[in-house]
C-alpha positions in Angstrom: 44.7 57.4 -24.5 44.0 54.4 -23.5 45.2 53.1 -19.7 47.3 50.3 -19.4 46.5 47.5 -16.9 49.5 48.8 -14.9 48.1 52.2 -15.1 44.5 50.8 -13.7 46.4 48.8 -11.1 48.6 52.3 -9.8 45.4 54.5 -10.0 43.3 51.9 -7.6 46.1 51.9 -5.1 46.5 55.7 -5.2 42.8 55.9 -4.7 42.8 53.0 -1.9 45.8 55.1 -0.3 44.0 58.5 -0.1 41.0 57.0 1.9 42.9 54.6 4.1 44.6 58.3 4.6 41.5 60.0 4.9 40.0 57.7 7.5 43.0 57.6 9.7 43.1 61.2 9.9 39.2 60.8 11.2 40.1 58.8 14.0 43.1 61.2 14.6 40.8 64.2 15.1 37.8 62.2 16.6 40.6 61.0 19.7 43.2 64.1 20.0 42.6 65.6 22.9 44.3 69.1 21.4 41.1 69.3 19.2 38.7 69.5 22.6 38.9 72.2 25.8 39.5 70.0 28.9 37.2 72.3 31.2 38.4 71.7 35.1 37.3 72.9 38.0 39.3 74.0 41.3 38.5 74.5 44.6 39.6 75.5 48.0 39.5 77.5 49.6 42.3 80.5 51.7 44.5 83.6 51.3 46.7 83.7 47.8 49.0 82.1 48.9 47.9 79.0 48.0 48.1 80.1 44.1 51.1 78.2 44.0 49.1 75.2 44.9 47.4 76.4 41.3 50.4 76.9 40.1 51.8 73.8 40.7 48.6 71.5 39.5 49.0 73.6 35.7 52.2 72.5 35.4 51.6 68.6 36.5 49.1 69.2 33.8 51.2 70.5 31.5 53.8 67.2 31.9 50.5 65.8 30.2 50.8 66.8 28.0 47.7 69.5 28.5 48.5 73.4 27.7 46.2 76.0 28.9 43.9 77.9 26.3 44.4 74.9 23.7 43.0 71.6 25.1 43.0 72.4 29.0 41.3 75.4 30.8 41.4 75.5 34.8 38.3 77.8 36.3 39.7 78.3 39.6 37.8 79.5 42.9 39.2 80.6 45.9 36.6 81.4 49.1 38.3 83.4 52.0 36.9 81.3 54.7 35.2 77.3 53.9 32.2 79.2 54.9 32.2 80.4 50.7 33.1 77.2 49.8 28.9 75.6 48.7 28.4 78.8 46.6 31.7 78.7 44.8 30.9 73.9 44.2 27.2 75.9 43.3 29.2 77.9 41.0 31.8 76.0 39.1 28.8 73.5 38.7 27.2 76.0 36.9 30.4 76.6 34.6 29.6 72.8 32.7 32.7 71.2 34.0 34.2 68.3 32.9 35.8 67.7 36.1 36.4 69.5 39.2 39.4 69.0 41.6 38.7 70.2 45.5 41.4 70.8 47.6 40.6 69.7 51.7 37.6 67.5 53.0 35.6 71.0 53.6 35.9 71.4 49.8 35.3 68.0 48.9 32.3 67.8 51.1 30.7 71.5 49.2 31.7 70.2 45.9 29.6 66.5 46.7 26.4 68.4 47.6 26.2 70.5 44.9 26.7 68.0 42.6 26.4 64.0 42.0 27.4 63.3 38.2 30.6 66.2 37.4 33.5 64.1 38.8 35.0 65.1 41.5 39.0 64.8 42.7 39.9 65.8 46.2 43.3 66.6 46.7 44.2 66.4 50.5 41.2 65.2 51.8 41.2 64.2 55.2 39.3 61.6 55.8 36.6 61.1 52.8 34.8 58.3 54.3 34.4 60.1 57.7 33.2 63.0 55.9 31.1 61.3 53.8 31.9 61.5 50.1 33.2 58.4 49.3 31.7 54.3 50.5 35.3 53.1 51.1 38.8 53.8 49.9 38.6 50.6 47.1 35.3 51.5 45.8 34.9 55.3 46.3 31.3 54.4 44.6 29.5 57.7 43.5 31.5 60.9 41.5 33.8 60.8 43.9 37.6 59.9 44.1 41.5 61.0 44.2 43.6 61.3 47.4 42.9 61.0 51.5 45.5 62.1 53.9 43.5 59.7 56.2 46.7 58.2 58.2 45.6 57.4 62.0 49.4 57.5 63.0 50.2 60.7 61.3 49.1 63.4 64.3 50.8 61.0 66.8 54.6 60.7 64.9 54.0 64.9 65.2 53.6 64.8 68.3 56.7 62.5 69.2 58.5 64.5 66.9 57.8 67.8 68.6 58.8 66.0 72.6 62.3 65.4 70.6 62.7 69.1 69.4 61.8 70.5 72.5 63.8 70.2 75.3 61.7 69.8 78.7 58.3 70.3 76.5 55.5 69.7 79.0 52.7 71.1 77.0 51.7 71.3 73.9 48.5 72.3 72.0 46.1 70.5 69.1 45.7 73.8 66.5 42.0 73.8 64.2 40.1 75.9 63.8 35.8 75.6 62.9 34.4 73.9 61.8 35.2 70.7 62.9 35.2 67.9 60.5 34.4 63.9 61.6 38.5 63.9 60.5 39.1 67.2 62.6 37.9 64.9 65.2 39.2 61.7 64.4 43.0 63.8 64.7 42.2 65.1 67.6 42.3 61.9 69.8 44.8 60.8 68.0 46.9 63.7 69.6 44.9 63.2 72.7 46.6 59.3 73.0 49.7 60.3 71.8 50.6 63.1 74.2 49.2 61.3 76.7 51.6 57.9 76.4 54.5 60.5 75.8 53.1 62.2 79.9 52.2 65.3 77.6 49.4 68.0 78.8 47.4 68.1 75.4 45.6 71.3 74.7 43.2 71.7 72.0 42.5 75.3 70.7 40.5 76.5 68.4 41.6 79.7 66.7 39.1 81.5 64.5 39.7 81.2 60.4 39.8 85.0 60.6 44.6 85.4 60.3 43.9 89.3 61.5 43.0 87.3 65.4 45.6 84.9 65.2 48.1 87.1 67.3 46.1 87.2 70.2 45.2 83.1 70.1 48.8 82.7 70.0 50.3 85.1 73.0 47.3 83.1 75.2 48.4 79.8 74.6 52.1 81.1 75.5 50.4 82.7 78.2 49.1 79.3 79.4 52.8 77.6 79.2 52.2 76.0 75.9 55.6 74.9 74.3 54.9 74.0 71.1 51.5 73.3 69.2 50.9 71.3 65.9 48.6 72.3 63.4 45.8 70.6 61.8 45.7 70.0 57.7 43.8 73.3 56.4 43.2 75.5 53.3 43.3 78.2 56.0 46.5 77.6 57.6 48.7 77.0 54.4 47.2 79.4 52.4 48.0 81.8 55.3 51.3 80.2 56.5 53.5 83.5 56.2 51.8 85.7 58.7 51.1 82.3 61.1 54.7 81.0 61.1 55.6 84.7 62.1 53.8 85.2 65.0 54.3 82.0 65.9 58.0 83.1 65.9 57.3 86.8 67.5 56.1 84.5 70.5 58.4 82.2 70.1 56.4 79.3 70.4 57.5 75.8 68.3 55.0 74.6 65.5 54.9 70.8 63.9 53.0 71.6 61.0 51.4 69.2 58.3 53.1 70.1 54.7 57.2 71.7 53.3 55.2 74.5 52.2 55.0 75.9 56.3 58.3 75.6 57.0 59.9 77.3 54.8 57.6 79.4 55.4 59.1 79.4 58.8 57.8 76.7 61.1 59.8 74.8 62.6 59.2 70.9 61.5 56.8 69.0 59.3 55.8 65.5 59.0 53.1 64.4 56.6 53.0 63.1 52.7 54.9 64.6 50.1 52.4 67.5 48.4 54.6 67.8 45.3 53.8 63.4 44.5 49.9 64.4 46.0 49.0 67.1 43.1 51.4 65.0 40.3 49.1 62.1 41.2 46.0 64.2 41.0 46.2 66.1 37.3 47.0 61.8 37.3 43.5 61.0 38.1 42.6 64.0 36.1 43.6 62.7 32.7 42.4 59.6 33.7 39.4 60.5 33.9 39.2 62.8 30.4 40.1 59.6 28.7 37.4 57.5 29.9 37.6 56.4 33.3 34.3 56.6 35.7 35.3 57.9 39.2 33.7 55.1 41.1 36.5 52.5 39.3 39.3 54.6 40.7 40.1 54.0 44.1 41.0 56.3 46.4 45.1 57.3 47.2 46.6 57.2 50.5 50.0 58.5 51.0 52.6 56.3 50.5 55.6 59.2 50.8 56.5 60.9 53.3 58.7 63.5 54.3 60.3 65.0 58.0 61.3 69.1 56.9 63.1 71.0 59.8 64.5 74.5 59.9 67.6 75.2 61.5 67.2 78.7 60.9 64.1 78.8 63.1 65.6 76.1 65.3 68.7 78.8 66.0 65.9 81.5 66.3 63.9 79.8 69.0 66.8 78.9 71.2 66.6 75.0 70.0 69.5 72.5 68.5 68.0 69.8 67.1 68.8 67.1 68.6 71.8 64.7 66.1 69.3 61.8 66.1 66.5 63.7 64.5 67.9 65.6 62.3 69.6 62.0 60.6 66.3 61.3 60.3 64.9 64.2 58.7 64.4 64.5 54.7 65.2 67.9 54.0 67.2 70.9 56.8 66.5 74.2 55.9 69.2 76.3 56.5 
């Protein structure tokens, strides 16, 4: 049977449609991230309570379309102290990952020493420039970008807030643990300046990373007539926050922390960056790198959202009445 001109045109159109559809499908398959597992490392140190941080990061990745086991795999390592970070960083590098999230200054430094090629996204690094992992915030250079906590006036603000909360406060402790990073030294200097301006005696206290010895350390602070304590941004203090805040309450020691999670665990108050927002932005950076962005083209972000959180239950247990003027400024009051 002979084809009519209409049959020929229809057949050609059909062939063209099929060819276009196949080409489009090929392009989509090449561009579709679901068809390739995106391997992400997550490095921090401290106790098991930091698992909540990992889960929060996974939630943010899910909101961006990453499903663990389908198009996304997370390799999380958490040595108990900062001494284990170099070995853990080397382990992650050997896993041939696409990107590594490093939580805190110690983890960022250890990961940068382990690799100059795998992109690194910092979560809450205290000061990447002083720590030697970035050249500037606007132009990090190399393979490191992410978020920093570097804000000079935050430490001073915490001293001011705890002075308002504790009547008659005369001596305050600035608590950290060795090894002290360059950003840690800057944090101490800021606390010293703020204490002097407020006529407070500051006692710098280096406590061990071993939580089993914290009871003795906090008891010695009370014996030295320390009336309140401010704590450095540390994964150890965050991951063992339940034990730390319980011991502070046992010794009736008012505390001010960097993060909300530490107040939810029983600390008196916190002032610092909104951690939920920072985790969200970290996931956004990881996604940008997945889609072709280079770390040296992504400026390091400083916090733009801060929150003051007060635990009123802890205040009552300490016999403190939070001034109304301070309560009015709080973003959240935990009952």
